N, C-alpha and C positions, 0 to 999 in steps of 0.2 A: 652197269645200268644206273641211271640217275635215280636218286631217291625222291619220292614224292609224298605228299600228304603227311600222315602221322610219322612215317619213317624219317622223312626229312626233318621234321620238328624235333624228334628224339635225337637225331644226329647233331643238330644245332645245339640243343640243350647240353649234349654230352661234351661239346667243345668248350663250354664255359668252365673255368677252373673250379675244382672242388672248394667249397667254403663260401661261394657266392650265395647259395641258397641254403635255407634251413633244411635239416634232414626230412625227407619225405616229400619235399616240394617238387622234385623233378617228375615223379610219377603223376602228381596232381596237375602239373602244368601241361603234361602230355595230353591230358583229357581236355583242359580248358585252353584251346588253341589261341583265342584272342589275347588272353592274359599272357600266355607264353610269348607270343609275338611282341607284345609291348615290352616285356622284360628283356627280350633279345635286343630290341631296338635301344632300350635304355642302357644296356650293357655296352652296346656298340658306340653309343654317344659319350660314354664316360671317358674322361681324359686319361691317357696312358700314364702309369706311375713310374715305369722304368726309365722313361726319358727325362723325368724331372731332374733339375740341377739344384745342388745345395751348397751353400757356403756358411761357415760359422764365424762368429765374432763375439766380443764381449769380455767378461772377466776371466782371467787365467789364475787368479788366486783370491782367496777370501779368508778372513779370520774366523775361526770357529765361533759360531753364535751369530754371525752376520749373514746377510743374503748376497748371493752372486747372481748376476744377470748374464745369461748366455743367449745371444741372438742367433737365429737361423733364418737365412734368406732362401726362399724357395722360388725358383724360376720355372715357369711353364712354357717350354718351347713349342708345344703342340698347337694345332689349329683349333682345339676344343677348350672350352672353359672348364677350369678345374673347380669341382665342388667336392671337398674332402674333409676327412677327419685325420689329424696327424698326431702321432704319439712319439714324443722325444724321450726315449728311455735312458735312464741313468741308474747306477747302483742304488739299492734300497736306502743306504745311509745318506743319500743326497737330500732327503727330506725327513721331517719328523714322521713317526708312524701314523699312517692313515691319511696323509695329505698327498701321496704320490699321484693318485689318479687325477685329482683336480689340477695339480701343477704341471703335469707332463702332457696333457691332452689339449689340442687346439683345433678349432674349426678353421677351414681355409676356403677362400673363394678368390680365384685368380683368373682373370681373363686370358685368352690365348695370347702368347707372346709377351706376357708381362711377369712381374715378380712381386713378391710380398715378403715382408719381414715379420717374424714373430719372436717372442722372447719367453724363455723358460727361466723361472726363478728357482734357484737352488738354495736350500737352507740345510747345509750338511750337519750331521750329528756326530761326526768323528773326524779326527785329524787324518791327513794323508792325501793321496792323489785320487780324484774321482774321474774316471774315464767314461766318456759318452758311449752308450751302447748303440742300438740300431734306431734309426728313424723309420717308423712304419706309417705308410700312407694308405688310406682307404678312399678311393676316388669313386664318387657316386654319379650315376646318370642324371639327366634333367628331372626324371620322375622319382628318383630315389628308390627304384625297385630293385636295382642290381648295382654291384660295385666291383671295381678292380682293386686288388690289394698287393702291395709289394713293400720290401724293406731296403734301406740303404744304410751303409756305415759311413758316418761323417765324423772323423776323429776330432776329439777335443778333450783337453784335460784341465781340470780346475784343481789347484793345490790348496788344500785346507790347512791353514797355518795355526799354530798354537794361539789361544785367545789372549795370552799375556794379561790375565786378570790382575796380577799384582802391580801393574803400572800405576795403580791408584796410590801406592805407597811411595812412589818415586819423589814427588815434590817435598815431602817431609824429610826424606833421607838426603836429598840435595841441600836442604836448608841446614841440616847438621853438618854436611860436608863443607859448606861455606863457612860455618863456624870454625871448623878445624883448619881450613885453608887460609890461615893467617889473620882472620878477623877476631879471633880470641886466642889466648895462649893455650898451648898444649901443656897440661900440668906435669906430665911425665915426659922428660926428655930422654932420648936414647937413639940408637941407630935407626936411621931412616927419617930424620927430621932435618929441616933446613931453617936457618935463621931468616926471619921475614922483616921485622921492624921493631921499633921501640914504642912503648906507650907508658902512661902513668900507672903506677901501682894501684891495685884495687884490693880491698879486703878479700881474702880467700886465695889470692895468687900464690903460687909456689915460690918460696923465698929463694930457691936455687935459680930462679929466672931473673933475679935482680942484677942489673948491669951497674956495678958500683962506679965505674968511670963515668958513665953517662949521668948517673945520679949526682956525682960531684960537680960535673960541668953545669947542669941545669938547675941544681938546687932543690930538686924534688926526686922522690924515689921513682926510678924508671925500670921497667921489666922488659925482657926480650920476649917477643912472640915468635912462635915457631909454626911452620906449616909442614904437612906431610910431603915427602918427595914424590915427584911425578915420574912418569915413564917406567913404572914398575910392571912386571909381567904377571898376569893372572891367567892360570890355566884351569878351566872348568872341565871336569871329567864326569861324564854321565855313565853310570853303570847300567847297561841295558840287558843284563842277564835275567835269570829266572825270577829273582826277588822283585824286580821292577814291574813284573806283570800283575802283582797282587793289587786288588782294588781296595782303596781306602776311601770310604764314602762313595761318591759317584764317579771317581776317576781312578785310573791306574796310578801306582806310585811314580811311574816314569813321567806322567804328565805333571804331577805336582813338583817333581824335581826340575823339569824343564821350566816351569813358571818361576821357580826360585832362581834358577840360573839366568833367566832373562833379566830379572830385576837386578841381580848382582852385576851382570854385564853392562847394563845401562848406567848403573851408578859408577862402576869402576872406569868406564870410558869417559864419563863426565869428570872424573877425578884426574884424568890425564894418564891413566894406566892403559897398557896394551892387554887386550883380552883375546884368548884363543879358546876353542872348544874341541873336545875329544869325546866321542861316544864309543864305548867298547864293551864287549862281552868276551868273545874268544877271538875276535878280530875287530879292526876299526870299522865302525858302522857309519860314522860321519865325522867330519872335522872342518873347522873354520880357522884358518891361520892367517896372521898378518894383515888383517883388515883395518882400514882407517876408521876413526870414530864414527864418521857419517855413514859408513857402509856396514858397520858391525851388526846392528840389530836386524836389518833386512836379511843379511847373510845367515844369522843365527836362526831366525824363524824359518827360513827356507830350508836350512839343513835339518832342523828338528822335525819339520812337518811330516815326512814319511817314516820317521823312526817308529819301530814297534818293538816291544820287549821280545827277546829271544828266550825260548823255554829251555835254556841250557845253563849249567853252572858257570859263573864268570871265572875266567882264567885270571886270577888276581896277579900272578907273577907277570903274565903278559901285559896286563893293564898297567902295572907299575913301570915295566920296561918301556911301554909306549909313552907314558907320561914323562919319563926321564928323557926320552928321545925328543919330545916336543918342548921340553923345558931345560935347555942345556946350561943355563945360568940360574942363579938364585931367583926363585919365583914363589908366588902364592899358589899352591895347588889346592883347588877346592874339589873334593871328591864327594859326589852325591851318590850314596850307596846305602846298603841296609846295615842296621845294627843288630840283626838277629845273631844270637849267640854262636851257632854253628858256623855261619858265614864269616863272622868277624874273627873268631878264634882260629879257625882252620885256614882262612884265606888271607885276611888283611893283616892281622897282627904279626905273623911271621915275616912279612916283607916290608912292614912299615918303616923300619930303620933305614932302608934304602932311600926313602923319600925324605925323612926328617933330618938326615945328616946334611942335606944340601938345600932343603927348601922349607918354607913355612907351610904347614899342612892344616887344612880345615876340612873336617868331615861333617857332612850334613845328611840327615836321615829323616824320612817321613814316618811319623808316629801315627798310630791308629787311634782316632778319638773315641772309637767304640770301647777300646780297652780302658780308657779313663772312666767311661760311663759304667762299665762292668765293675771296676774297682770300687765304685761308690755305692753299689747296690747291696741292700741288706733286707729286702722285703720278705723273702721266704728262703727255704732251705736251698733251692736251686740257685737263687741269687747269691747266697753266701758262698756256695762252691764256685760260682763264676767270679765273684770278687776275689777269692783266694787265688784262682788261676791268673786273673788279670794282675794282681799284685806281684805274683811270682814273675810274670813276664816283664813288668816294669822294673823289678829289682835286677833281672838279668841284663836289661838294656842299660841301667845305671852302672852296673859292674863293668860292662864293655866300655862305656863312655869313660869311666875312671881309668881303665887300663890304657885307653888311647891318650888321655890327658897326661898320664905319667910319661908318655913318650914325647910330650910337648905339643900334642895335637889339640887344636881348638875344636870342640864338638858342639854341633847344633842338632838337637833332637826335638822336633816340633810337629804338630798336626799340619795337614795340607794348607789350611787357611793361615797358619802362623809361620810356616817354614820360610817363605820368601822374605818377610820383614825381619825375621830373626837372623837369617843369613846376612842380610844387608847390614844389620846392626853389628854382627860379629866382624864383618869387614871394616866397618867404621871404627870399631874398637881396636883392631889391629893397626889401623892408620894412626889412631890417637896415641897409642902407646909406643909408636915407633918400630913395631915389628914388621912393618911392610914399607 
């Protein structure tokens, strides 16, 4: 039997998906027939959401701290005008805290058979890949009394790259590199330098650089200038094990190590050296090998972007074996790792001779600036105890550094803000003294 009157109205209301009305509305509308009929008509006139078509475009990578624009084109193939609210959902770390709602929600008004493009601005707060979640559409009727709602998955990935904040130090280090590269004399001559040219002697020049034959020919004292050799191999090794997860200031140790590695890579590639990258804990997490100078930095930041610390103890023997595999001939191996006593004494020191007998080794570590602050504190009894603990920690790190240096290793131990320029200076020092 066909339903009539209130029964038909209740059946019609029951056919509308749950969630269109607020709780308790269905019973109220069953009594108010004109309002219920208006809502039914409004719902019927709302554009369907399942037939909507979506395409994405825009940025696929962004440097941490910058904004990325991701476009979304919505096509309305139905015969009804689309009046809707759209939510373009992304992981929470795609925006600063509290800004997600304003950034991800967009009003839409698209005539039948037409399309519209909207843009979502992402401001990621962490490195790595950010994958788009669902696009949710709520399509309203002409009166705004009822709505249809549905979700679509429109894949898109934005890779958030390391910020490379230390690039501000690059111009000053390049200026020092130009001074080394034949424009001034290298005072200490040794393996790894090439004769460049002759110039007139200046007070302070090393007398060992005097060319006596040229001096006799031209009647004034002439000195040889030397420049560092090019085409050396530099292997940057990132320790991504447990100790790299510790936060120092606002960032993990791994992020500070990455920033220092990027500055060193940029400087070494400008010096004409070949730079490779290896990230390791118990297996290879990332590697960049054999890239030309113009391709190096993009390849490095792309490889570093998804790296996360592994909460496991680093297999130091495996790390050294992997480094030796990637550096078959004499190289500069830059190991960005921890100088914690247990880690260094039990892991690094026993296997260090395998590296130093064939390669020049530079160990760089991130120091905690809070330890320095604690060591200076003397305000009360608690501060004195903290200062004693901090001083003991500093003494242990200095002892480890001294043991490494006795093996011929160059050690850089600096806070996150100072690590990158200090590592670049250490590289330039090796160049200047002919050790690279």
